[in-house]
N, C-alpha and C positions, 0 to 999 in steps of 0.2 A: 414547924419542926424546930427543935432546939439544936444548938451547935455543940458537937462533942468532938473531943480530940483522941479518946482512947479507941473508939470504934467508928470507922467510916462506913456506915451502912450504904450510903449513896454510891460510894466507890465499889463496894462489893456487888451491889446490884448491877452496876454498869459492867463490871468485869464478867459477871455471869452471862449477861446478854452478849457481850463481845465474844466470849468463848463459844456460845451457841451459834452465833453468826459465822465465826471462823470455821467451826466444824462443818456447818452447812456449805460454806464456800469450798472447803477441802473436799467434801463429798462430791460437789459438782465438778471440781477439777478432776477427781478420780474417774468419774463417769465419762467426762469428755475425753480424757487421755486413753481410756480403755475402750471407748465406743459402746459401753454397755450401761443400761439403766440399772441393772441389778448386778452389783459387784460382790455382794455378800448376802447370806441368807436373811440377815436382819432388814435388808432393803425391801424384800418382798418374798417371804418364804414360799408361799403357794406358787407365785410366778416363777421362782427359781426352779421349783420341782417340775412344773409344766415345761419350762424352757429346756431343762436338762433332758427330759424324756423326748421332746421334739428333736433336739440336737442328735440324740442317739439314733432315733428313727431316720433322720435325714442322712446321717453317715451310713446307716445300713442300706438305705435306698441307693446311695452313690456306689456302694460296693456291689449291690445287686445289679446296677447298670453296667459296671465293669464286668461282672460275671456274664451278663447277657451278651455283651460285646465279644468277650472271649469265646462264648458259645457260637456266635456268628462266625468268628475266625475259624473255629474248629470245623464247622459245617462247610464253610467255603473251601477249606483245605480238602475235605472229602469230596465235595462236588467238583473241585478242579481235577482231581484224579479221575473221577467218573467221566468228566467231559472229554479228557484225552482218550480214555478207554472207548468212549462212544465214537470218537473220530477214527480210532483204529478199526472198530467194527464196521464202520461205513466203508473203509478201504478194503477190509476183508471181503465184504459182500461184493464189492466191485471186482475183486480178484476171482471170487467164485463164479460169478456170472461170465467173466472173460474165459475162465478155464473150462466152463461147461459148453463152450461153443466149439464146433468142429473146424472152425476157421483157425484154431490154434493147434499147432503141431505138438507132438509128444515132448520135444525138447523145450519148446516155449512153455508148455504146461509145467514142466519140471522147474523152470525158472520162477514161474508164478508161485509154485508150491513152496519154494525156498523163502520167498518174501512172506507168504502166508504164515509159515511156521515161525519165522523170526518175529512177526508182529504178534503172534499168539504168545510167544515168550515175553514180549514187552507188556502184554496185558497182565501176565503174572507178576512181572517186576513192579508195575505200577501198584498192583494190589498189595504187594509186600512192603513197598517203600513209602506208601502214603501214611504218614504218622502226624500226630500233634502232641507235643510235649511227651514223647515217648510212647504214646498210645497208638496201637494199630487201628486203622479206621476202615480198611477195605478188604481185609483178608478173612473176616469172620472170626478172628482170634483176639479181638480187642478186649477191653475191660467188660464188655457186655453192656448193661444199662448204665449210661452216664447221665447224671442229674445235674442240671444247671440251676443253681439257687438264684431265683430272680425276684425275691421279695425280702423285705426287712424282717420278716417273721418266719417261724417254722410252719410247715403244713404243705399238703399236697398241692394246694392252689398256688404255692409260691415256688414251684419248680417245674422245669421243662425237661423232658427226657429224650435222649438220643441213644438208640440201641446199636452200638458199634458191632456187637456180635452178630446182628442180623443183616449187616451190610457186607456182603461177600461178592466181590467182582472178579475173583480169580477165574482163570480160564476153565477150570473144572466145574466151578459153581455155575457159571453162565452157559456151560454146555458146548464149548468149542475145543476143549482139551482133547488131544488125540485125533482131531480131524485133519484132513489134508485135501489137496486138490491136484495131486499128481496124476490121477485118473479122472476121466470125464464123469464116471458114475459117482466118484467121491465128491467131485465138485458140485454135482446136482444135489447130493445129500447135504453138503456143507451149506448150501444156500438157506435151507430151512433152519439149520443149526444157528447160523449167524443171525437170521431174522429173529429167532427166539432169544438169542443173546442181546440183541439190540432192544427188544421189548423189555427184557428183565432189567437191563441197565437204565433204560428210560424210566422204569418204575422206581428204581432206587434214587435216581436224580429227582424225580417228582417228590418223593418222601423227604429228601434233604431240602428241597426248595420250600416245601410247606413249613418245615421246622425253621428255616432261615427267615421266612416271612413272618412267622409268629414271633420269633426273637426280635425282629426289627420293630414290630408293633409294641412288644414288651418294653423295649428301650425307650420308645417315645412316651409311653405311659409312665414309666419310672421317672423320666426327666420331668414330666409335668407334676407328678407327685412330689418330687424333690423340691421343685420351685415353690409349690404351695406350702409344704411343711416348713421350708426355710423362711418363707414370708410370715407364717404364723409365729414362728420362734422369734423372728426379728421384731415383730410388733410388741411381743411380751418383754424381750430381753434387751434389745438395742436402745440406746439413748436417742432422744430427739435432740439433735444438736442445737437447733434454734431455741427450743424451750430451755435447755440446760444453759446455753450461753446467756440468755436473757435473765435467768435466775442467778447466774454467777455475777452478772453486772449489777443486778439489784442488791445482792449480798455485799458486793464491794462498796456500794454507796452507803449501806447501813453500817458496814464495818468501819468505814472512815468516820462516819458520824459518831459511832460508839467510841472510837479512839479519841476524838475531840472531846466528847462528853466526859470520858474517863479522866482526861487531863484537868478538866474543870472540877470534877468531883474530888480529885486528889488535892485540890486547893482549899477545900472546905475546912479541914483542921487548921490550916494556916490562918484562915480568917478568924477562927476562934482564938488562936494565939495572939493575933494582933489586938483583939479586945482585951486580953489579959495584960499585954504590954502597954 
């Protein structure tokens, strides 16, 4: 190869290689600093599209998990109200049995009747006051069918329904409104009324329990799906730190060699000038 002073082809070639190595090193630094293998579409267009879709689905699954947990909280609130109603009904039955006995005088039976009626009012109060985020849960006047979105996509299979309108634990609905135990005959009649009320409330609690159990299983499944989706996205999008660090170290060695070579290439025209001189 001849010596030329107007154009330093060797220097230009080394500069080109140095630029490529520097760009590669900068790319590795960007990936290491961001933690992502794909930082722009040009890195892997198909991979970026897949990773973006997986990320969207993962976030949807996380929100669905929160929705399911909110649903559990709602059902627990309703079941808590029914639990106290059930406790009251047990006490009412105790009072009716006591009032039905001739070992109790008229005056004592009147005292028992006062407690009976106050507890009946408390059943109504619980029915009216049990709410979740402003929605009535136990008086049959709620929003009606309430859907819990428990999937990342639309569709019947991704929702669980609670019918607030069908859950009515008011005294009139469960059959104890207007009853009393001031008389022995009334007390005897009230026993069957209270038994029927206990059976109805127990059925309502069983319905809520089944929904809560289903939501609990849904949460576990959603958490598993979220982990799997996030793992798949990570494999595609996240950087392998060990691999990127090794590549960066290799690039730095090549870059240093290119810088040294460039310094030598830039001396070639000077060698030609010395021949002239």
